[in-house]
N, C-alpha and C positions, 0 to 999 in steps of 0.2 A: 592264345586261348581258344579252345575248341568251341565251335558253334553249338548252340542249344538246338537239338533236333526237333524240339517242340515249337520253336519259333518259325515263322514263315521265312523263306529265303530272302536275303537282302535284295532290295530293288536294284535293277541294273540300270546303268546310265543309258539314256536313249541314244541310239545310234552306235553304241559300242560294238554290238554284234555285227552291224554293217561294216564298221571300220575293220574289225577283225577279218571278216570275209573278204573285203577289198584288199587288205594287206596280203592275205593268203593268195588271192588271184595274182597280184603283182609278183609275189615270190615265185609262183608257178611259171609266169611268163619269163622271169629272169632265168629260171632253170631251163626252159625250152631254148631261149636265146643262147645260153651257155653250150647246150648240146649242139646247136647248129654251128656255132663258132668253132667248136672243137672239131666237127666234121670238116669244116672249111680249112682249118689249120693243118689237118692231116694231109690235105692236097697241095699245100704250099711247100716250097723248099725251106728247110729249117733255117738257113742263113739269110733269108730274104727280109727286106724291110716290112713287107706285108705280114710275114709270120711273126716278127717281133711286135708289130702293132697289135695283131690279134691276141698275142699272148698277154700284152698289157691290158687289153680290153677284158680278157677273161679273168685276169687278176682282180680288176675293178668289179666285175660281176660277182666274184666270190666274196668280196668285201660287202657288196650290196646284199647278198644272200644272208650273210652273217648278221648284218644290221636289221634286215627285215625279220629274221628269226627272233632277234631280241625284242623288236617291237611287237611281234605276235605274242611273245611270252608275257610282255607287260599287259597287253589286252586281256590275255587269259587270267592273269593274276588280279587285275583290277575288276574285271567283270565276272570273275569266277566262271569262265567259259569252259 
């Protein structure tokens, strides 16, 4: 149901904007870490244990990015941010 434009906007939950901003900051840090790991991975031999370990960490980082994106979307939806 569309909102009535004559009514005041719904009250936001205290701290929701701070939570959203914090999650956004964490997501950005994960992206920076991913870029640094990718640069390090390129300098390792492809068949080394270190390369395989970094690839695994990068996959986990991608999963974290997806989860953080979902949490950010929930914040936007709930708080109408």
